[in-house]
N, C-alpha and C positions, 0 to 999 in steps of 0.2 A: 504494500500500500504506500502511496505517495506520502512523504512527510511534509508537513506544512511549516510555513514561516509564521512569524507573529502577525496577528491581525486584530482589528478593532473589536471590542466587546459589544454584544447586542443585548437585548432584553434577557434578564436572567443571568447576566455575566458571561454568556457564551461567546467566545472569540471565533472569528472566521479563520480558523486553522483546520488542518486535517483532523485533529482530535475534536475540535469543537463542532464541526459540521457532521462528524460521525454520530455524535449524540443527537443532533437534529434529525439526521437520516433515520435513526432507529425509532425515534418517537413519531416521526411523520409516517413511516411505514406501518408502525403498530396501529396508528389511528386509521390508516387506509386498509388494514387487514392484509398487509403484504409482509413477506419475510425478507429482512435486510441482512440475514446471515451471509457472510462472505462477499458482500457487495464490493465492487471494484471502483476505486476513485480514479476517474479518467482525467479530470481536469480540476484545477483549483485556481480560479482567476476572478473575474467579475461574478462568475457563478461557480459553485462546486457541482460537478457532474459525476453521477454514479451510475454504474450498470449493475442491476441486480443479477444474481446467479440463479435465483429461484424461478424467475419468470423473465421473458424478454422485455424488460422495462428499464427506461432511463429515468433517473430522478435528478432534477435540477434544483439547487438551493441558491437563491440569490443573495449576494453580499449586501445589497442595499435594501433595507426594509421599506424604503419609500416607493418601491416598484410594484406594490400590490395592485394598484389600479391598472398599471401597464400590463401586468401578467394576467389579470382578468380579461383584458382585451386580447392578449395573445392566445389564451385558451379559446376565446370566442372565435377568433380568426381561424384557428386550426379546425375547430368544429365546423365552421362554415365551408372551408376548403374541402373537407371530407364530404359534405352534402353535394358539392358540385363535382366531386370525383377528381379533384386536382391532386396530383401526386406530391404530397407534402408530408412532413412529419405529423403524426397523429397523437392526440392526447389519449391517455389510458381511459378507456370507457369504464363506467361504473364507479369512478372515484370523484367525489366532490372536490373541486380544486379551483384556484390555488388555495393552499392552507398556510397558516402562519404558525410556526413553531419556534418558540424562544426568540421572537422578533424577526425571524427569517422566513422568506416567502418560498414555498416549496410547490413544485409542479411535477406531474408524472406523465411520462411519454412512452409510446411504444418504441421499442428498440428496432432500428432499421436493419441492423446486421450485427453479427458477433465480432467482426473485425472491421476496422475503418477502411473502406475502399471508396475512392472518389469516382464519380462519373466523368464523362468527357466534356471538353469545352463545347462541342457540338450539341450535346444533350442539354447543357446549360442554356444554350441559345434557344433550343426547342421549348424548354420550360418557361423561359422569360417571354418568348413570343406568345405562348398560350396564356401565361399569367397576365400579361398586359392586355389581353382581350377580355378578361373577366371584369364584370361590373359589380363592385362591392355593395352590399346592402348598407343603408344609412345607419342601421342598428349597430354596426361595428364601431362607429364613432372614431374612424381613423384620423389621426392628427395630420396637419399640414407639415411637411418637412422643410425646415429652413436650415440649409447647410451653414450659413453665416452665423446663425445663433449657436448652432452646435459647435462650430469651430471656436467661437468666442468663449463659450463655457469651458471648452477643453483647454484653451490657452490660459484662462484665468486660474485654472487649477494646477498649473505647472510650477511646482515649488522646489523641485530638486535640480533644476538646471541653472546655468549661470545667467547673470543679468544681461550679459552681452548676447547670449543666445536667445533669451526671452525677448529682448528688444528687436532683434532681427526677425523673429517669427511674428511679432506684433506688427511690424512695418510691412512685412510681406502679406499678412492677412488683410491689412487696411487697403493695400493696393488691389488685391484680388476681390475685395468686397465691391469696390467701384467697378471693376471689370465685370463681375458677375451680374450686377444690377443692369448692365447694358446688353446682356445676352439675349438673343432672339432664338428661343427654343422652337424646334420644328416638329418634334414628335408630340402626340396628344398628351395632355396633362391627365394624370390619373394615378392609380394604385401602383406603388413600387415596392420591391422587396427591401431596398435600403442598403443591403450589403451583398449584392449579387456578385459572387465570384465562385471559382471552381471549388473552393474549400467548403462551400455551403450546398453542394450537390453530392449526395451520397448514392452509392449503388445499393439498392434494396436487396435483401437476401433472395428475392425471386427474380432479380435481374434488371428491373427498371430503375430509372433515375428518380431521386426524391429530393425536393427542395426542403432544406432545414433552416433553423435559426429565423423564426418568424417575428422576433422582437422589434425589428425596424420597419415593419410595414407601415406605410404612410401614403399621403397624397402629394405628388410632386411631378416635375417633368420626367418623362420616361428615360431621358438621356442619362439620368443619374444611375440607372441600373446597368448601363452599358460601359461606364467609364472604367471600372476596375479591370475588366477583361482587356480593354484597349491599352491601358498603361502597363498592365502585366506583360503584354507583348512589346509595346513600343518603347517603354522606358527601362524596364528591368530584365527583359529577356526570359521571363518565367513561362511564357507561351511562345511557341514557334510561329513562324510566318504562316505555315500551313494550318496550324490550329486556329489562328486568328481569322484566316480566310474562311475556314469552315464555319466559325462563329458568325461572321458577317453574312455568309450565304444562307445559313439556316435561320438567322433572325430576320434578315432582310434589310439591314441598314448598317452603313459603315460610319460610326461616330467620328472617325478620324478625318473624314471628308467634310465634317460640319465646321463652319468658321469659329464656333465657340469651343472647339475641342481643347485647345491649349489652356484656356482659362479654367475649364472644368477639371482638366487633368492636374493643373497646378493646385487647385483648391482641394481636390481629393487627396493629392499627395501630401499637402500640408497637414491634413487631418491624420494621415498615417504617421507622419513624423511626430506630431503632437502625442499620439497614442504611445509611441515608443518612449517619448519624453516622460510620460507618467510612470514608466517602468524602470527608469535608470537606477533608482535606489535599490531595486530588488536583486540585481545580479550584474556581474561584470559584462556578461554577454549583451544585455540591454544597453548598458552604458557605452560599450564600444560601438554598437549599432547606431545609437543616437549620434555619436560623434561622427561616424561615417556619413550619415544622412545629412547632418548639418554642413559638412564639407561639400557634399554634392549640391545642396541648395545654394551655397555661396559661389561655387565654381562652375556649376552647370555640368560637371563631369562625375563619372564614377557611379552612376545609378545602376549600372549592370553588375555592381558588386553588392548591392543591397541583399540582405537575407530575407527570406520569406517567413512570416510569423503567423 
């Protein structure tokens, strides 16, 4: 089992560590009449993610207790996607959720597979094309996505980086905010996944591709769901030319030919750098990656050396 680092305490004095969330896991599973014996801790970040061994179930425990309303919406989104037969992660049927245990928000999901296997870039394109044709019911109360507000909140919380780096990021964000406000989006406005990339498309045990991580569903320009695949190819080399060409062919639109591409790419990239900035105090690996990315932003070079997280 993964050992945890120190974390903040929640209601009842429970800290968000491997030991603390294990207590929450046991109590939540007991309340849901599930067996937590031998559960495997897969991830400990903004969420603790467990795989049960007794049943094909994934348990997510949120670090931030303020996400209760958000997780209620995510559960509703997943249930709606099931009614329209869209291939996405499913909530565990027959369990009232989300539940709050010791101040932490817990949800239960059907396990897609026993081992983590990602689908292809082409299948991601197929899912996004189909997803973007869906018309969400008003009852979901999806929020409007404002990337500038999200970036500003992320930069405001950067406490572990130097003043020089923080000033550089703030100045870059201010310039991009002006550019973003002048963008002329060409795809229809509507529902987006919010973090559409190959890491959020898993191969189901029966073979089909499944869209996961529904936390960021919102209303926004559809271009936002295409930007990660484009920059993963164009800037970082994480996708090949052939893979990106297949993505474009199967989705039906090449974002890199859109005049606003560079601005959207710079904005999404800045969010990625800020996310790494929040992790610099947790390990030398994150600190080194943040330093590398800051050098790239300043020089315009070396993006092909970025690590994927």
